[in-house]
C-alpha positions as CSV (number, residue, x, y, z in Angstrom):
1,M,0.0,0.0,0.0
2,L,1.2,3.5,-0.8
3,S,2.1,5.8,2.1
4,I,1.6,9.4,1.3
5,P,3.3,12.2,3.3
6,C,0.7,14.9,4.1
7,P,2.5,18.1,4.8
8,W,0.2,18.8,7.8
9,C,-0.7,15.3,9.2
10,G,2.4,13.3,8.3
11,H,2.6,9.9,6.6
12,R,-0.8,8.3,6.1
13,D,-2.3,5.3,4.1
14,E,-3.3,6.1,0.6
15,T,-7.0,5.2,1.4
16,E,-7.2,8.5,3.3
17,F,-6.5,10.5,0.1
18,R,-8.1,11.3,-3.2
19,Y,-6.1,11.7,-6.4
20,G,-6.5,15.1,-8.1
21,G,-4.5,14.6,-11.3
22,Q,-1.5,16.3,-12.7
23,A,-0.1,19.2,-10.8
24,G,0.7,22.5,-12.4
25,V,-2.0,22.6,-15.0
26,A,-2.9,26.2,-15.4
27,Y,-6.6,27.2,-15.8
28,P,-7.1,28.9,-19.2
29,P,-7.0,32.7,-18.8
30,D,-10.2,33.1,-21.0
31,P,-12.1,29.9,-20.9
32,M,-15.0,31.4,-22.9
33,A,-12.7,32.0,-25.8
34,L,-11.7,28.3,-26.2
35,T,-13.1,26.1,-28.9
36,D,-14.7,22.8,-28.0
37,A,-11.5,21.0,-29.1
38,E,-9.3,23.4,-27.0
39,W,-11.5,22.9,-24.0
40,A,-11.4,19.1,-24.4
41,E,-7.6,19.3,-24.7
42,Y,-7.5,21.2,-21.4
43,V,-9.9,19.0,-19.5
44,F,-8.9,15.5,-20.7
45,M,-5.3,15.5,-22.0
46,R,-2.6,15.0,-19.4
47,D,1.0,13.8,-19.4
48,N,1.5,10.1,-18.7
49,P,5.2,9.7,-18.1
50,K,7.1,6.6,-17.0
51,G,9.1,8.2,-14.1
52,F,8.7,11.0,-11.7
53,F,5.5,13.0,-12.1
54,A,4.0,15.9,-10.1
55,E,0.5,15.1,-8.8
56,R,-2.3,16.8,-6.7
57,W,-3.6,14.9,-3.7
58,C,-6.3,15.8,-1.2
59,H,-6.2,14.4,2.4
60,T,-10.0,13.8,2.5
61,A,-10.0,11.7,5.7
62,G,-7.7,14.1,7.5
63,C,-7.0,17.8,7.2
64,R,-8.9,18.0,3.8
65,R,-6.1,20.1,2.3
66,W,-4.8,19.8,-1.2
67,F,-1.0,19.5,-1.8
68,N,1.5,18.5,-4.5
69,V,3.5,15.3,-4.5
70,V,6.2,14.1,-6.9
71,R,5.7,10.3,-7.3
72,H,7.5,7.8,-9.5
73,T,4.8,6.2,-11.6
74,V,6.5,2.8,-11.7
75,T,8.0,2.3,-8.3
76,N,5.6,4.7,-6.3
77,E,8.6,6.4,-4.7
78,I,7.6,9.8,-3.3
79,R,10.0,12.7,-3.1
């Protein structure tokens, strides 16, 4: 089982968290100006690397705060 380090609560079991997707994805500055294809690109297309990857996690069973974690997608090593 994956142990995720919450910055406020310390290491906890992964069942206490919810995955929030790729970290660092900026919201479009003018979303009303996007075409349907551009909006679909923003909503659905994310990187899928084999290696270290920045992710968003929410500690739903604890402090309920969002934070970023860098996790290796193969070994689950967290930095």
